[in-house]
C-alpha positions as CSV (number, residue, x, y, z in Angstrom):
1,M,6.1,-31.5,-1.5
2,A,7.6,-27.6,-0.7
3,Y,5.6,-24.3,0.4
4,V,4.8,-21.7,-2.1
5,I,4.4,-18.0,-1.7
6,T,1.1,-16.2,-3.5
7,Q,-0.6,-13.4,-4.7
8,R,-1.4,-11.9,-1.5
9,C,2.6,-11.9,-0.6
10,C,3.4,-8.4,1.8
11,N,6.9,-8.1,1.4
12,D,7.6,-8.1,5.0
13,A,10.5,-11.0,5.2
14,S,9.5,-12.1,8.6
15,C,9.4,-15.0,6.8
16,V,13.1,-15.2,5.7
17,P,15.2,-15.3,8.8
18,E,12.7,-17.9,9.9
19,C,13.5,-20.5,7.5
20,P,16.2,-23.4,8.7
21,V,17.4,-23.9,5.1
22,D,17.2,-20.0,3.7
23,C,15.9,-20.8,0.9
24,I,13.6,-17.5,0.5
25,R,14.7,-14.7,-1.7
26,P,14.5,-11.8,-1.9
27,T,17.0,-11.1,1.5
28,P,16.0,-7.7,2.5
29,E,19.9,-7.3,2.4
30,S,19.9,-8.0,-1.3
31,P,19.6,-5.0,-4.0
32,E,16.6,-7.1,-5.5
33,F,14.6,-6.7,-2.5
34,A,14.2,-2.8,-2.8
35,T,11.7,-3.8,-6.0
36,A,10.8,-7.0,-6.1
37,E,6.7,-7.7,-6.5
38,M,6.9,-10.7,-3.8
39,L,9.4,-13.3,-2.0
40,Y,9.9,-16.9,-3.3
41,I,10.6,-20.2,-2.4
42,D,12.8,-22.4,-3.6
43,P,10.9,-25.6,-3.9
44,D,14.3,-27.7,-4.6
45,T,15.7,-26.4,-1.3
46,C,12.4,-26.3,0.7
47,I,12.4,-28.9,4.0
48,D,8.5,-29.0,4.1
49,C,9.0,-27.3,7.6
50,G,6.2,-24.7,7.3
51,A,7.7,-22.4,9.7
52,C,8.0,-20.0,6.7
53,V,3.9,-20.5,7.4
54,D,3.4,-19.9,10.6
55,A,5.7,-16.5,10.4
56,C,3.6,-14.8,7.7
57,P,1.1,-12.2,8.6
58,V,-0.8,-12.3,5.5
59,E,-1.4,-16.3,5.5
60,A,0.6,-15.8,1.7
61,I,2.3,-19.3,1.5
62,F,0.6,-22.8,1.3
63,S,1.9,-26.1,1.1
64,E,1.8,-26.9,-3.0
65,D,-0.5,-29.9,-2.4
66,D,-3.0,-27.4,-1.4
67,L,-2.8,-24.7,-3.3
68,T,-6.4,-23.7,-5.1
69,A,-7.2,-23.7,-9.0
70,S,-6.5,-19.9,-8.0
71,L,-3.0,-19.9,-7.5
72,A,-1.9,-23.0,-8.5
73,R,0.2,-21.3,-11.5
74,F,2.5,-19.4,-8.2
75,K,4.1,-23.4,-7.7
76,D,5.9,-22.2,-11.3
77,V,6.0,-18.6,-10.8
78,N,8.4,-19.3,-7.5
79,A,10.0,-22.1,-9.6
80,D,11.5,-19.3,-12.4
81,Y,12.2,-17.6,-9.9
82,F,15.0,-19.7,-9.3
83,E,16.2,-20.8,-12.9
84,R,16.6,-17.0,-13.0
85,H,18.3,-16.6,-9.3
86,P,19.6,-20.2,-8.4
87,L,19.8,-20.2,-4.6
88,E,23.0,-19.6,-3.2
89,S,23.8,-19.7,0.8
90,N,26.4,-19.5,2.7
91,F,24.4,-20.3,6.1
92,E,26.0,-17.2,7.5
93,P,23.6,-16.7,11.1
94,L,22.0,-13.4,11.0
95,V,23.6,-10.8,13.3
96,A,21.3,-9.7,15.8
97,P,19.9,-6.1,16.0
98,T,21.4,-3.5,18.1
99,R,19.3,-3.6,21.4
100,A,19.7,-0.3,23.9
101,P,21.3,-0.8,27.3
102,K,18.8,-1.3,30.0
103,E,21.1,1.3,32.1
104,L,20.0,4.5,29.9
105,G,16.8,3.8,30.9
106,T,12.9,4.5,29.3
107,L,13.3,5.6,25.8
108,R,10.9,7.3,24.6
109,V,9.1,8.2,21.2
110,A,6.6,9.8,19.5
111,V,5.5,7.8,15.8
112,I,3.3,9.7,14.2
113,G,0.6,8.2,12.0
114,A,-0.7,4.8,12.6
115,G,-0.2,3.3,9.1
116,P,1.9,0.3,8.4
117,A,5.2,2.3,8.3
118,A,4.4,4.0,11.8
119,C,3.4,0.4,13.1
120,Y,6.3,-1.4,11.8
121,A,8.2,1.4,13.6
122,A,6.8,1.3,16.7
123,E,6.7,-2.2,16.6
124,E,10.7,-2.4,15.5
125,L,10.9,0.3,18.8
126,L,8.6,-2.0,21.6
127,R,11.7,-5.2,20.3
128,R,14.8,-3.0,20.8
129,A,14.8,-1.1,24.0
130,D,13.0,-0.3,27.3
131,V,10.4,2.0,26.0
132,E,7.3,4.5,25.8
133,V,5.9,5.1,22.7
134,E,3.1,7.2,21.8
135,L,1.1,6.3,18.7
136,F,-0.8,9.7,17.3
137,D,-2.8,9.6,14.5
138,R,-5.6,12.6,13.4
139,L,-8.6,10.0,12.6
140,P,-9.8,8.1,15.7
141,T,-9.3,4.3,13.7
142,P,-5.4,3.1,13.7
143,Y,-3.8,1.0,10.9
144,G,-4.0,3.7,8.0
145,L,-4.0,2.2,4.3
146,V,-4.4,-1.2,5.7
147,R,-7.7,-0.1,6.8
148,A,-8.9,3.0,4.4
149,G,-6.7,1.7,1.4
150,V,-6.6,-2.3,0.5
151,A,-9.4,-3.1,-1.4
152,P,-12.3,-4.8,0.6
153,D,-11.5,-8.2,-1.6
154,H,-8.6,-8.3,-0.4
155,A,-8.9,-9.4,3.3
156,G,-6.1,-11.6,3.9
157,T,-3.6,-8.3,3.3
158,K,-5.6,-6.8,6.3
159,M,-5.1,-9.3,8.5
160,V,-1.0,-8.1,8.8
161,A,-3.2,-5.9,11.9
162,N,-3.9,-8.5,13.6
163,M,0.1,-8.5,13.8
164,F,-0.1,-5.3,14.6
165,E,-3.0,-5.8,17.6
166,T,-0.5,-8.5,19.4
167,A,2.5,-6.7,19.4
168,F,0.6,-3.4,20.7
169,R,-0.8,-5.0,23.6
170,R,1.0,-3.7,26.1
171,D,1.2,-0.7,28.3
172,T,4.2,0.5,26.9
173,L,2.5,1.5,23.7
174,Q,-0.2,4.1,24.2
175,Y,-2.4,5.3,21.5
176,Y,-3.7,9.3,20.8
177,L,-6.4,8.4,18.1
178,N,-8.5,11.5,17.1
179,V,-5.4,14.0,17.7
180,E,-4.1,16.0,15.1
181,V,-0.5,17.1,15.5
182,G,0.3,20.8,14.5
183,K,-3.5,21.6,16.0
184,H,-3.7,19.6,19.2
185,I,0.3,19.2,19.8
186,S,3.0,21.1,18.0
187,H,6.4,19.5,17.2
188,D,8.3,21.1,20.1
189,E,5.9,20.2,22.4
190,L,6.5,16.8,21.2
191,M,10.0,17.4,21.3
192,A,9.3,18.1,24.8
193,H,7.9,14.6,26.4
194,H,9.7,12.7,23.8
195,H,14.1,12.0,23.1
196,A,12.6,11.4,19.6
197,V,9.7,12.1,17.2
198,V,9.0,9.8,14.1
199,Y,7.1,10.5,11.4
200,A,5.4,7.9,9.1
201,V,2.7,10.2,8.0
202,G,2.1,8.7,4.5
203,A,1.6,10.3,1.4
204,S,-1.8,11.0,1.6
205,A,-1.8,13.3,-1.7
206,D,-2.8,12.0,-4.7
207,R,-1.2,13.5,-8.8
208,Q,-2.4,15.0,-11.0
209,L,-2.4,14.5,-14.6
210,G,-2.1,18.3,-15.8
211,V,-4.4,17.9,-18.9
212,P,-7.6,20.4,-19.5
213,G,-10.7,19.3,-18.1
214,E,-9.0,16.7,-15.4
215,D,-11.4,19.1,-12.5
216,L,-14.8,18.5,-14.2
217,P,-17.4,16.9,-11.9
218,G,-17.0,13.2,-13.3
219,S,-13.8,13.2,-12.9
220,H,-11.9,12.3,-9.9
221,S,-8.2,11.0,-8.1
222,A,-9.0,7.1,-7.0
223,T,-7.5,8.1,-3.7
224,E,-10.9,9.7,-3.0
225,F,-12.5,6.7,-4.5
226,V,-10.9,4.2,-3.0
227,A,-11.4,5.6,0.4
228,W,-14.8,6.2,-0.4
229,Y,-15.7,2.9,-0.8
230,N,-13.6,1.7,2.2
231,G,-15.3,3.7,4.4
232,H,-13.0,6.5,5.3
233,P,-15.0,9.2,7.2
234,D,-12.9,12.5,5.0
235,F,-15.1,10.8,2.1
236,A,-18.2,9.1,3.3
237,D,-20.2,12.0,1.3
238,R,-18.4,11.4,-2.2
239,E,-20.6,10.8,-5.1
240,F,-19.4,9.5,-7.9
241,D,-21.7,9.0,-11.3
242,L,-22.4,5.6,-12.0
243,T,-24.9,6.3,-14.1
244,G,-23.1,5.7,-17.4
245,E,-21.8,2.3,-19.1
246,R,-18.4,3.0,-19.4
247,A,-15.2,4.4,-16.7
248,V,-11.8,4.9,-17.6
249,I,-9.1,4.8,-15.5
250,V,-6.0,6.9,-16.2
251,G,-2.3,4.8,-14.8
252,N,-2.0,0.8,-14.7
253,G,-0.5,0.4,-11.3
254,N,-3.0,-2.0,-8.6
255,V,-4.4,0.7,-7.0
256,A,-6.0,1.5,-11.1
257,L,-7.1,-2.4,-10.7
258,D,-8.6,-2.2,-7.6
259,V,-10.7,0.3,-8.9
260,A,-11.4,-2.2,-11.8
261,R,-12.4,-5.2,-9.6
262,V,-14.7,-3.0,-7.4
263,L,-16.7,-1.4,-10.1
264,T,-17.2,-4.7,-12.4
265,V,-17.7,-7.6,-10.1
266,D,-20.7,-8.7,-8.2
267,P,-22.0,-6.1,-5.8
268,D,-22.9,-9.6,-3.5
269,V,-19.0,-10.0,-3.3
270,L,-18.3,-7.1,-1.9
271,A,-21.2,-7.4,0.4
272,K,-19.7,-10.1,2.6
273,T,-16.3,-7.6,2.8
274,D,-15.8,-4.7,5.1
275,I,-16.9,-3.0,2.2
276,A,-18.7,0.6,3.1
277,D,-22.4,-0.4,3.2
278,Y,-23.3,3.1,1.4
279,A,-20.9,1.9,-1.5
280,V,-22.3,-1.3,-1.7
281,D,-26.1,0.1,-2.2
282,A,-24.5,2.5,-4.9
283,L,-22.8,-0.5,-6.6
284,R,-26.1,-1.9,-6.7
285,G,-27.2,0.8,-9.1
286,S,-24.6,0.6,-10.9
287,N,-24.7,0.9,-14.6
288,I,-21.3,0.2,-15.7
289,Q,-20.5,-2.5,-18.0
290,E,-17.1,-1.8,-19.1
291,V,-14.1,0.3,-17.3
292,V,-11.2,1.2,-19.5
293,V,-7.6,1.1,-17.7
294,L,-5.0,3.0,-19.7
295,G,-1.2,2.8,-19.2
296,R,1.3,5.1,-20.6
297,R,3.5,2.5,-21.7
298,G,4.0,-0.8,-23.5
299,P,2.7,-4.2,-21.6
300,L,5.5,-4.9,-20.4
301,Q,6.1,-1.9,-18.4
302,A,3.2,-1.7,-16.9
303,A,3.3,-0.6,-13.2
304,Y,0.7,-3.7,-12.1
305,S,1.9,-6.3,-10.3
306,T,2.3,-9.9,-12.0
307,P,0.1,-11.6,-9.2
308,E,-2.5,-8.9,-9.1
309,F,-2.7,-8.9,-13.1
310,M,-2.7,-12.8,-13.3
311,A,-5.7,-13.0,-10.3
312,L,-8.1,-11.3,-12.8
313,T,-8.3,-14.3,-14.8
314,H,-10.0,-15.9,-11.7
315,L,-12.9,-13.0,-11.3
316,K,-16.3,-14.3,-12.0
317,G,-18.8,-12.2,-14.6
318,V,-16.1,-10.1,-16.1
319,D,-14.1,-10.8,-19.0
320,V,-10.1,-9.0,-19.4
321,V,-10.1,-7.7,-22.9
322,I,-7.0,-7.1,-24.5
323,D,-6.5,-6.1,-28.2
324,P,-3.7,-7.9,-29.9
325,A,-2.9,-5.5,-31.9
326,D,-2.0,-3.9,-28.2
327,L,0.7,-6.1,-28.1
328,E,2.7,-6.0,-31.2
329,L,6.1,-4.6,-29.4
330,D,8.3,-2.3,-30.7
331,P,11.9,-3.0,-30.7
332,E,12.9,-1.4,-27.3
333,S,9.8,-3.9,-25.5
334,Q,10.3,-7.1,-28.3
335,A,14.7,-6.5,-27.0
336,L,13.2,-6.3,-23.4
337,L,11.5,-9.7,-23.8
338,D,14.4,-11.4,-25.9
339,D,17.1,-10.5,-23.1
340,P,17.9,-13.6,-21.0
341,D,18.6,-11.6,-18.5
342,T,15.1,-10.2,-17.8
343,E,13.3,-10.9,-15.1
344,P,10.5,-14.0,-15.1
345,H,8.1,-11.8,-14.2
346,V,8.2,-9.1,-16.7
347,K,7.7,-12.4,-19.1
348,L,5.2,-13.5,-17.6
349,K,3.4,-10.1,-17.5
350,Y,3.4,-10.4,-21.4
351,T,2.3,-13.8,-20.9
352,L,-0.6,-12.9,-19.4
353,A,-1.3,-9.8,-21.5
354,Q,-1.2,-12.6,-24.5
355,E,-3.1,-15.4,-22.9
356,Y,-6.7,-12.2,-22.0
357,A,-6.1,-11.4,-25.5
358,G,-6.3,-14.9,-27.3
359,K,-10.1,-15.3,-25.2
360,S,-13.1,-14.0,-26.8
361,P,-15.2,-12.2,-24.0
362,T,-18.4,-13.8,-22.9
363,P,-22.0,-12.3,-23.6
364,G,-23.0,-10.7,-20.7
365,N,-20.5,-10.6,-18.7
366,K,-18.8,-6.8,-17.9
367,R,-15.4,-6.5,-19.0
368,I,-11.7,-4.2,-18.1
369,V,-10.5,-3.2,-21.0
370,F,-6.6,-2.4,-21.1
371,R,-5.0,-0.5,-23.4
372,Y,-1.3,0.0,-23.4
373,L,1.1,3.3,-25.0
374,V,-1.9,6.2,-24.3
375,S,-1.4,9.3,-22.3
376,P,-4.7,11.1,-22.0
377,T,-4.5,14.7,-23.1
378,A,-7.7,16.6,-22.5
379,V,-11.0,15.6,-20.5
380,T,-13.9,17.2,-21.8
381,G,-17.7,17.6,-21.8
382,D,-20.9,19.6,-21.1
383,G,-20.8,20.8,-17.5
384,K,-19.2,17.3,-16.9
385,A,-16.7,14.6,-18.0
386,E,-17.8,12.6,-20.9
387,T,-15.0,12.1,-23.1
388,V,-10.9,11.3,-22.4
389,E,-8.7,12.3,-25.3
390,Y,-5.4,10.8,-25.6
391,V,-2.4,10.5,-27.5
392,H,-0.9,7.1,-28.8
393,N,3.0,6.6,-27.7
394,E,5.9,4.8,-28.6
395,L,9.3,3.9,-26.4
396,V,12.2,5.3,-26.7
397,T,15.3,5.8,-24.6
398,E,16.7,8.5,-23.2
399,H,19.1,8.4,-20.5
400,G,19.3,4.7,-20.5
401,R,15.6,4.8,-19.3
402,T,12.8,3.2,-21.2
403,V,10.2,6.1,-21.3
404,A,7.1,7.2,-23.2
405,R,7.3,9.8,-25.7
406,A,3.8,11.0,-27.5
407,S,3.3,10.1,-31.1
408,D,1.1,12.0,-33.9
409,R,-1.9,9.8,-33.5
410,T,-4.5,10.6,-31.5
411,G,-8.0,9.1,-30.5
412,S,-10.6,9.2,-27.7
413,V,-12.8,7.0,-25.3
414,D,-15.8,8.2,-23.7
415,A,-17.3,7.7,-20.3
416,S,-19.1,9.3,-17.3
417,L,-16.5,8.5,-14.7
418,V,-12.4,9.0,-15.0
419,L,-10.6,8.4,-12.4
420,R,-6.7,9.3,-12.4
421,S,-4.9,6.4,-10.6
422,I,-1.1,8.2,-11.4
423,G,0.5,7.4,-8.0
424,Y,0.5,9.7,-4.6
425,R,2.8,11.8,-3.4
426,G,3.4,13.3,0.0
427,A,2.8,16.6,2.1
428,P,4.6,18.8,3.6
429,V,4.6,18.6,7.8
430,A,4.6,21.4,10.1
431,D,7.7,22.7,11.4
432,I,10.0,20.2,9.9
433,P,12.1,20.3,6.3
434,F,10.5,19.5,3.4
435,D,11.7,18.2,-0.1
436,E,9.0,19.8,-2.6
437,Q,11.0,18.3,-5.7
438,N,10.8,14.7,-4.4
439,S,7.4,15.2,-1.9
440,V,9.4,13.6,1.0
441,I,11.3,14.4,4.2
442,P,15.0,15.6,3.8
443,N,16.6,11.9,5.5
444,D,20.0,10.0,5.6
445,K,18.8,6.8,6.2
446,G,15.6,8.0,8.3
447,R,17.8,10.6,10.5
448,V,15.4,13.9,9.1
449,L,18.1,16.9,7.3
450,T,17.8,20.3,7.6
451,A,18.2,22.7,5.2
452,E,22.1,22.1,5.4
453,G,21.9,18.4,4.9
454,A,22.5,18.7,8.9
455,P,20.5,15.5,11.0
456,L,18.2,16.7,12.9
457,P,18.4,16.3,16.7
458,G,15.7,13.4,17.8
459,V,13.8,13.6,14.5
460,Y,13.4,10.7,12.1
461,V,10.8,9.6,9.3
462,S,9.7,6.8,7.8
463,G,7.7,4.8,5.0
464,W,6.4,6.9,2.0
465,I,7.3,10.2,3.4
466,K,11.1,8.5,3.8
467,R,11.3,7.1,0.5
468,G,8.0,8.4,-1.8
469,P,5.1,6.0,-2.8
470,R,7.3,2.8,-3.7
471,G,6.5,-0.5,-2.4
472,V,3.5,-2.7,-0.5
473,I,2.6,-3.0,2.8
474,G,5.7,-5.1,4.4
475,S,8.1,-2.8,2.2
476,N,8.1,-0.7,5.1
477,R,8.8,-3.3,8.0
478,V,12.8,-3.6,6.1
479,D,12.6,1.0,5.9
480,S,11.2,1.5,9.8
481,Q,14.2,-1.2,10.7
482,E,16.6,1.2,9.1
483,T,15.3,4.3,10.8
484,V,14.9,2.2,14.4
485,D,18.4,1.7,14.1
486,Q,19.6,5.4,13.1
487,L,17.4,6.3,16.7
488,I,18.9,3.4,18.8
489,S,21.9,4.7,17.5
490,D,21.8,7.8,18.4
491,F,20.2,7.7,21.8
492,I,23.5,5.1,22.5
493,G,25.8,7.9,21.8
494,G,24.0,10.1,24.0
495,K,22.6,12.4,20.9
496,L,18.7,12.2,21.9
497,A,17.9,15.3,24.3
498,K,15.8,14.0,28.0
499,P,12.3,14.8,28.0
500,Q,11.5,17.9,30.1
501,G,7.5,15.8,30.8
502,D,6.9,12.5,31.3
503,R,4.1,10.0,29.9
504,A,1.5,11.7,32.3
505,A,1.9,15.3,31.6
506,L,1.6,14.7,28.0
507,K,-1.7,12.7,29.0
508,S,-3.3,15.9,31.0
509,L,-1.8,18.0,27.9
510,L,-3.6,16.2,25.7
511,G,-7.0,15.7,27.9
512,Q,-7.1,19.3,28.0
513,R,-6.3,20.4,23.8
514,Q,-8.3,17.3,22.6
515,P,-11.2,15.9,25.0
516,D,-12.2,14.0,21.8
517,L,-9.3,11.8,22.2
518,V,-9.2,8.4,21.5
519,D,-7.4,6.0,23.5
520,R,-6.8,2.5,23.6
521,E,-10.1,1.4,25.3
522,G,-12.0,3.3,22.1
523,W,-10.2,2.1,20.0
524,K,-11.2,-1.7,21.5
525,A,-14.9,0.4,22.2
526,I,-15.1,0.5,18.3
527,D,-13.5,-2.2,16.8
528,A,-15.4,-4.7,19.0
529,A,-18.6,-3.6,17.7
530,E,-17.5,-3.1,14.1
531,K,-16.7,-6.6,14.2
532,S,-19.8,-7.7,16.5
533,A,-21.8,-5.8,13.9
534,G,-19.6,-7.7,10.7
535,K,-20.4,-11.2,12.5
536,A,-24.2,-10.9,12.3
537,A,-23.9,-9.9,9.0
538,G,-22.2,-12.7,7.8
539,R,-18.8,-9.9,7.7
540,P,-15.4,-9.4,8.4
541,R,-16.8,-5.9,10.0
542,V,-19.3,-3.3,8.9
543,K,-17.0,0.2,9.4
544,F,-18.3,3.4,10.9
545,T,-18.3,5.7,8.7
546,S,-17.9,9.2,10.1
547,L,-16.4,10.9,13.0
548,E,-19.8,11.1,14.4
549,S,-20.3,7.5,14.8
550,L,-16.8,6.5,15.3
551,L,-16.2,8.3,18.1
552,K,-19.9,7.7,20.0
553,A,-18.7,3.8,19.6
554,A,-15.2,5.1,21.3
555,K,-17.1,5.8,24.2
556,G,-18.7,2.7,24.4
């Protein structure tokens, strides 16, 4: 018997160093880690000790004997990975990360943002130094996309917040929530009260299609829709037209699949999650029967991960529909499929698509329809979105990369709701250098760089604003470790200026600037009230979705 990593794997890699026989791959040190969809356990080496189970923050690891029907296929997924990557191990002991010597005194660090990247950075700092960490966020609640981005039916993925709650129980970390850097406190003031500042503000802006009509009423970013159904207070008043029978999602990454599920699954299922109450009410009245997901490349190159695509098989009352003609491969894709070096998960994407294409839709079921090799050219309608016009693409190789190039064939699909899900991009931060072309803060392994390419003393960056919007929640753990490595090294090397103000001075300053500041006790009060309301309703929590209600709960 062996253990198996399954769908909700967050790529945190906490399990890797815990395995006594070193059978979990890829490791953070390997080149494959950066692009891995998930981690895998070698079934022939696993000794069934369960150490990885205890280390997993999202409970993604199961004994193969305990796999449910919806997870059973992951036994083969894990084994197939090691057919392609035979396990080799030298059992060299892990090198302990450098810890700041106690004689250097207390290291003071401000972490801007409270999402996964920020929390992983804070957690790493707490392990590596005698430190005082201040965690800032402009919202009254922490955890960023864990709270406001993860789909409500993926409750297991949200469990990573429990790990942060445990790590942050000590007073060495203090919360400054409902505090906006640049408004309530400046960058220079942060630097005056800390040795260093880590910006982990994510990539909150969405990308544009750049086609006529994308700003018509009824056409929105998926970012807005996701924040709306997750109860983000900035988006609680948004309205979406659910009166038509078809919605179109442009883009086919994991966020697109999340949105497609939310639009098609039984609202009674969603009502058992932490979805916003108003979103459930709206979805109960929805007329949408079909969601069409448009991807600009082919089924082998689709942006969604294999585990998320596979999970659609088990949606009750929802059919996944793919036209077999869409699976006729061009020479580029056929060569990729036939190449023995192609990763198993890429081939499995195509196998799954074939399986979906071979099934007949069930009368009365809702549908998620995948269309490949198409790009929108316009959103049209009489004062609102009614039709998405598109062009068919062909795959070609340019500069060693497979890219989609428009053909002369066109088409269209009617829809009353259009959601673009084509990625996120970072936004500039006041008084900090910004790379407009790549939408990131320029940096070298986390050290922020000036326009001349020199390190900006005491200023660091982590997460999507550092590397771009790539990876999943757990990807930020290794990323944050790299950033903290640089910060600790600079502290030991005497490169960080001593703060002029201490923790008490900072608290006094912010108390004057922001009377509605939410501290640890305020967040605990919000958390307890939401969970209490959830318990009464048989749900994980019932979220407060307005700034007013959050602040009221914070004050008890």
